N, CA, C and O atoms as CSV, one atom per row, in Angstrom:
chain,resi,resn,atom,element,x,y,z
A,1,MET,N,N,0.774,-1.261,-0.099
A,1,MET,CA,C,-0.157,-0.004,-0.005
A,1,MET,C,C,1.026,1.157,-0.057
A,1,MET,O,O,2.221,1.046,0.217
A,2,ALA,N,N,0.299,2.269,-0.491
A,2,ALA,CA,C,1.157,3.535,-0.763
A,2,ALA,C,C,0.936,4.343,0.604
A,2,ALA,O,O,-0.117,4.306,1.241
A,3,GLU,N,N,1.988,5.024,0.941
A,3,GLU,CA,C,2.132,5.612,2.116
A,3,GLU,C,C,1.334,7.072,1.881
A,3,GLU,O,O,1.461,7.703,0.832
A,4,ALA,N,N,0.397,7.576,3.126
A,4,ALA,CA,C,-0.282,8.643,2.761
A,4,ALA,C,C,0.739,9.989,2.974
A,4,ALA,O,O,1.583,10.057,3.868
A,5,SER,N,N,0.526,10.855,2.144
A,5,SER,CA,C,1.318,12.012,2.130
A,5,SER,C,C,1.246,12.849,3.356
A,5,SER,O,O,0.442,12.492,4.217
A,6,SER,N,N,1.906,13.817,3.545
A,6,SER,CA,C,2.201,14.628,4.720
A,6,SER,C,C,0.657,15.462,4.572
A,6,SER,O,O,-0.110,15.460,5.534
A,7,ALA,N,N,0.377,16.000,3.579
A,7,ALA,CA,C,-0.968,16.824,3.577
A,7,ALA,C,C,-2.008,16.280,3.754
A,7,ALA,O,O,-2.929,16.884,4.304
A,8,GLU,N,N,-2.137,14.955,3.320
A,8,GLU,CA,C,-3.228,14.098,3.631
A,8,GLU,C,C,-3.443,13.854,5.095
A,8,GLU,O,O,-4.532,14.062,5.628
A,9,TYR,N,N,-2.505,13.459,5.666
A,9,TYR,CA,C,-2.339,13.275,7.209
A,9,TYR,C,C,-2.899,14.383,7.840
A,9,TYR,O,O,-3.892,14.264,8.558
A,10,ARG,N,N,-2.342,15.466,7.632
A,10,ARG,CA,C,-2.670,16.812,8.232
A,10,ARG,C,C,-4.253,17.249,8.014
A,10,ARG,O,O,-4.943,17.867,8.826
A,11,ALA,N,N,-4.581,16.850,6.935
A,11,ALA,CA,C,-5.988,17.144,6.574
A,11,ALA,C,C,-6.994,16.093,7.208
A,11,ALA,O,O,-8.191,16.362,7.311
A,12,HIS,N,N,-6.433,14.828,7.649
A,12,HIS,CA,C,-7.390,14.031,8.324
A,12,HIS,C,C,-7.261,14.250,9.844
A,12,HIS,O,O,-8.220,14.079,10.598
A,13,LEU,N,N,-6.134,14.607,10.236
A,13,LEU,CA,C,-6.002,14.998,11.581
A,13,LEU,C,C,-6.870,16.176,12.012
A,13,LEU,O,O,-7.498,16.107,13.069
A,14,ASP,N,N,-6.932,17.367,11.150
A,14,ASP,CA,C,-7.876,18.373,11.284
A,14,ASP,C,C,-9.257,17.859,11.231
A,14,ASP,O,O,-9.957,18.131,12.206
A,15,THR,N,N,-9.670,17.314,10.480
A,15,THR,CA,C,-10.852,16.661,10.275
A,15,THR,C,C,-11.329,16.048,11.686
A,15,THR,O,O,-12.360,16.343,12.289
A,16,TYR,N,N,-10.339,15.129,12.070
A,16,TYR,CA,C,-10.521,14.269,13.395
A,16,TYR,C,C,-10.523,15.229,14.442
A,16,TYR,O,O,-11.291,14.973,15.369
A,17,THR,N,N,-9.879,16.233,14.520
A,17,THR,CA,C,-9.849,17.294,15.886
A,17,THR,C,C,-11.283,17.996,15.574
A,17,THR,O,O,-12.120,18.153,16.463
A,18,SER,N,N,-11.415,18.258,14.707
A,18,SER,CA,C,-12.956,19.188,14.496
A,18,SER,C,C,-14.207,18.369,14.935
A,18,SER,O,O,-15.078,18.792,15.695
A,19,PHE,N,N,-14.179,17.175,14.370
A,19,PHE,CA,C,-15.231,16.060,14.754
A,19,PHE,C,C,-15.325,16.061,16.360
A,19,PHE,O,O,-16.317,16.471,16.962
A,20,ASN,N,N,-14.098,15.521,17.017
A,20,ASN,CA,C,-14.000,15.419,18.395
A,20,ASN,C,C,-14.576,16.712,18.954
A,20,ASN,O,O,-15.518,16.455,19.704
A,21,LYS,N,N,-14.317,18.091,18.839
A,21,LYS,CA,C,-14.657,19.104,19.315
A,21,LYS,C,C,-16.258,19.222,19.245
A,21,LYS,O,O,-16.907,19.694,20.178
A,22,LEU,N,N,-16.826,18.758,18.073
A,22,LEU,CA,C,-18.346,18.801,17.630
A,22,LEU,C,C,-18.900,18.082,18.647
A,22,LEU,O,O,-19.815,18.500,19.356
A,23,VAL,N,N,-18.259,16.771,18.765
A,23,VAL,CA,C,-18.864,15.669,19.689
A,23,VAL,C,C,-19.106,16.184,21.089
A,23,VAL,O,O,-20.191,16.266,21.663
A,24,LEU,N,N,-17.744,16.565,21.601
A,24,LEU,CA,C,-17.775,17.084,22.929
A,24,LEU,C,C,-18.765,18.361,23.309
A,24,LEU,O,O,-19.413,18.453,24.352
A,25,PHE,N,N,-18.739,19.162,22.406
A,25,PHE,CA,C,-19.691,20.435,22.195
A,25,PHE,C,C,-21.390,19.778,22.569
A,25,PHE,O,O,-22.215,20.245,23.354
A,26,THR,N,N,-21.481,18.738,21.818
A,26,THR,CA,C,-22.749,18.149,21.505
A,26,THR,C,C,-23.040,17.586,23.037
A,26,THR,O,O,-24.108,17.835,23.597
A,27,VAL,N,N,-22.184,16.949,23.550
A,27,VAL,CA,C,-22.485,16.076,24.797
A,27,VAL,C,C,-22.621,17.186,26.053
A,27,VAL,O,O,-23.570,17.237,26.835
A,28,LEU,N,N,-21.628,17.923,26.056
A,28,LEU,CA,C,-21.696,18.947,26.903
A,28,LEU,C,C,-23.050,19.671,27.036
A,28,LEU,O,O,-23.630,19.770,28.117
A,29,TRP,N,N,-23.532,20.184,25.849
A,29,TRP,CA,C,-24.901,20.913,25.642
A,29,TRP,C,C,-25.944,19.967,25.972
A,29,TRP,O,O,-26.908,20.462,26.557
A,30,VAL,N,N,-25.978,18.927,25.775
A,30,VAL,CA,C,-26.929,17.910,26.177
A,30,VAL,C,C,-27.081,17.722,27.685
A,30,VAL,O,O,-28.209,17.631,28.169
A,31,VAL,N,N,-25.963,17.658,28.458
A,31,VAL,CA,C,-25.916,17.530,29.839
A,31,VAL,C,C,-26.472,18.703,30.418
A,31,VAL,O,O,-27.268,18.638,31.355
A,32,LEU,N,N,-26.051,19.899,29.851
A,32,LEU,CA,C,-26.698,21.291,30.159
A,32,LEU,C,C,-28.126,21.341,30.227
A,32,LEU,O,O,-28.827,21.734,31.160
A,33,LEU,N,N,-28.503,20.831,28.970
A,33,LEU,CA,C,-30.138,20.725,28.851
A,33,LEU,C,C,-30.883,20.023,29.766
A,33,LEU,O,O,-31.939,20.412,30.263
A,34,LEU,N,N,-30.154,18.669,30.048
A,34,LEU,CA,C,-30.967,18.045,30.903
A,34,LEU,C,C,-30.755,18.355,32.419
A,34,LEU,O,O,-31.632,17.920,33.166
A,35,VAL,N,N,-29.608,19.118,33.045
A,35,VAL,CA,C,-29.584,19.720,34.198
A,35,VAL,C,C,-30.766,21.007,34.208
A,35,VAL,O,O,-31.533,21.144,35.161
A,36,SER,N,N,-30.778,21.621,33.396
A,36,SER,CA,C,-31.847,22.766,33.253
A,36,SER,C,C,-33.345,22.299,33.250
A,36,SER,O,O,-34.277,22.909,33.774
A,37,MET,N,N,-33.414,21.109,32.568
A,37,MET,CA,C,-34.812,20.543,32.661
A,37,MET,C,C,-35.205,20.086,33.787
A,37,MET,O,O,-36.348,20.223,34.223
A,38,ALA,N,N,-33.987,19.316,34.533
A,38,ALA,CA,C,-34.268,18.927,35.973
A,38,ALA,C,C,-34.528,19.932,36.972
A,38,ALA,O,O,-35.434,19.790,37.795
A,39,LEU,N,N,-33.808,20.897,36.940
A,39,LEU,CA,C,-33.921,22.025,37.677
A,39,LEU,C,C,-35.315,22.764,37.579
A,39,LEU,O,O,-35.858,23.320,38.533
A,40,GLY,N,N,-35.774,22.700,36.407
A,40,GLY,CA,C,-37.209,23.327,36.108
A,40,GLY,C,C,-38.450,22.492,36.681
A,40,GLY,O,O,-39.351,22.953,37.382
A,41,LEU,N,N,-38.315,21.186,36.246
A,41,LEU,CA,C,-39.326,20.131,36.440
A,41,LEU,C,C,-39.454,19.573,37.939
A,41,LEU,O,O,-40.498,19.503,38.587
A,42,ILE,N,N,-38.244,19.213,38.325
A,42,ILE,CA,C,-38.147,18.507,39.500
A,42,ILE,C,C,-37.920,19.382,40.605
A,42,ILE,O,O,-38.765,19.342,41.499
A,43,ALA,N,N,-36.830,20.266,40.748
A,43,ALA,CA,C,-36.531,21.197,41.772
A,43,ALA,C,C,-37.502,22.497,41.778
A,43,ALA,O,O,-37.450,23.387,42.627
A,44,ASN,N,N,-38.387,22.445,40.691
A,44,ASN,CA,C,-39.444,23.555,40.633
A,44,ASN,C,C,-38.712,24.921,40.741
A,44,ASN,O,O,-39.231,25.775,41.460
A,45,ALA,N,N,-37.471,25.225,40.046
A,45,ALA,CA,C,-36.705,26.220,40.036
A,45,ALA,C,C,-36.808,26.913,38.652
A,45,ALA,O,O,-35.786,26.981,37.970
A,46,GLY,N,N,-37.847,27.376,38.242
A,46,GLY,CA,C,-37.985,27.684,36.784
A,46,GLY,C,C,-36.945,28.799,36.221
A,46,GLY,O,O,-36.165,28.637,35.282
A,47,PHE,N,N,-37.096,29.851,36.931
A,47,PHE,CA,C,-36.146,30.915,36.760
A,47,PHE,C,C,-34.647,30.729,36.609
A,47,PHE,O,O,-33.945,31.323,35.792
A,48,LEU,N,N,-34.239,29.816,37.513
A,48,LEU,CA,C,-32.752,29.516,37.715
A,48,LEU,C,C,-32.533,28.507,36.463
A,48,LEU,O,O,-31.501,28.591,35.797
A,49,SER,N,N,-33.396,27.685,36.206
A,49,SER,CA,C,-33.310,26.804,35.069
A,49,SER,C,C,-33.157,27.498,33.953
A,49,SER,O,O,-32.230,27.176,33.210
A,50,VAL,N,N,-33.894,28.429,33.646
A,50,VAL,CA,C,-33.922,29.364,32.332
A,50,VAL,C,C,-32.475,30.118,32.173
A,50,VAL,O,O,-31.926,30.269,31.082
A,51,VAL,N,N,-31.937,30.573,33.430
A,51,VAL,CA,C,-30.799,31.412,33.523
A,51,VAL,C,C,-29.765,30.636,33.136
A,51,VAL,O,O,-28.937,31.121,32.366
A,52,LEU,N,N,-29.620,29.264,33.609
A,52,LEU,CA,C,-28.370,28.267,33.672
A,52,LEU,C,C,-28.648,27.780,32.400
A,52,LEU,O,O,-27.617,27.246,31.993
A,53,GLY,N,N,-29.453,27.708,31.650
A,53,GLY,CA,C,-29.747,27.007,30.122
A,53,GLY,C,C,-29.236,28.111,29.361
A,53,GLY,O,O,-28.200,27.947,28.716
A,54,VAL,N,N,-29.870,29.289,29.354
A,54,VAL,CA,C,-29.437,30.328,28.543
A,54,VAL,C,C,-27.797,30.792,28.517
A,54,VAL,O,O,-27.038,30.869,27.550
A,55,GLY,N,N,-27.574,31.043,29.808
A,55,GLY,CA,C,-26.206,31.417,30.154
A,55,GLY,C,C,-25.150,30.257,29.727
A,55,GLY,O,O,-24.175,30.448,28.999
A,56,GLY,N,N,-25.495,29.114,30.268
A,56,GLY,CA,C,-24.412,27.978,29.790
A,56,GLY,C,C,-24.465,27.760,28.414
A,56,GLY,O,O,-23.404,27.488,27.853
A,57,THR,N,N,-25.433,27.823,27.796
A,57,THR,CA,C,-25.264,27.767,26.308
A,57,THR,C,C,-24.476,28.901,25.576
A,57,THR,O,O,-23.809,28.660,24.570
A,58,ILE,N,N,-24.574,30.053,26.080
A,58,ILE,CA,C,-23.738,31.228,25.422
A,58,ILE,C,C,-22.279,31.038,25.955
A,58,ILE,O,O,-21.361,31.513,25.286
A,59,ALA,N,N,-22.040,30.444,26.994
A,59,ALA,CA,C,-20.918,30.356,27.680
A,59,ALA,C,C,-20.200,29.066,27.068
A,59,ALA,O,O,-18.986,29.075,27.269
A,60,LEU,N,N,-20.626,28.082,26.445
A,60,LEU,CA,C,-20.248,26.900,25.728
A,60,LEU,C,C,-19.925,27.267,24.224
A,60,LEU,O,O,-19.026,26.748,23.562
A,61,LEU,N,N,-20.823,28.270,23.779
A,61,LEU,CA,C,-20.683,28.756,22.331
A,61,LEU,C,C,-19.234,29.833,22.347
A,61,LEU,O,O,-18.403,29.789,21.440
A,62,VAL,N,N,-19.153,30.521,23.217
A,62,VAL,CA,C,-18.159,31.485,23.442
A,62,VAL,C,C,-16.889,30.629,23.754
A,62,VAL,O,O,-15.874,30.911,23.117
A,63,ALA,N,N,-16.829,29.475,24.792
A,63,ALA,CA,C,-15.879,29.028,24.889
A,63,ALA,C,C,-15.173,27.974,23.870
A,63,ALA,O,O,-13.996,27.613,23.889
A,64,PHE,N,N,-16.255,27.558,22.930
A,64,PHE,CA,C,-15.742,26.489,21.984
A,64,PHE,C,C,-15.192,27.599,20.738
A,64,PHE,O,O,-14.194,27.377,20.052
A,65,ALA,N,N,-15.921,28.627,20.631
A,65,ALA,CA,C,-15.423,29.749,19.548
A,65,ALA,C,C,-13.868,29.981,19.803
A,65,ALA,O,O,-13.038,29.816,18.909
A,66,MET,N,N,-13.554,30.365,21.054
A,66,MET,CA,C,-12.270,30.731,21.497
A,66,MET,C,C,-11.342,29.676,21.459
A,66,MET,O,O,-10.178,29.967,21.182
A,67,LEU,N,N,-11.657,28.428,21.701
A,67,LEU,CA,C,-10.640,27.497,21.780
A,67,LEU,C,C,-10.184,26.912,20.308
A,67,LEU,O,O,-9.088,26.424,20.036
A,68,SER,N,N,-11.129,27.060,19.574
A,68,SER,CA,C,-10.909,26.676,18.150
A,68,SER,C,C,-9.999,27.631,17.394
A,68,SER,O,O,-9.737,27.427,16.209
């Protein structure tokens, strides 16, 4: 088999890293969503739930935009 070139390897590594960041963001956002729902429904803390959900989503977006 032919060896992969350096450019192909870098392109693959960039794609792999980007996909890992996307998966991590999605997992963290789903956990944040579930925590917000639990606060709103089970703990009966609706306002705190909304603030945590919106603030956490904005914080995740900013953090992942700055880290990439």
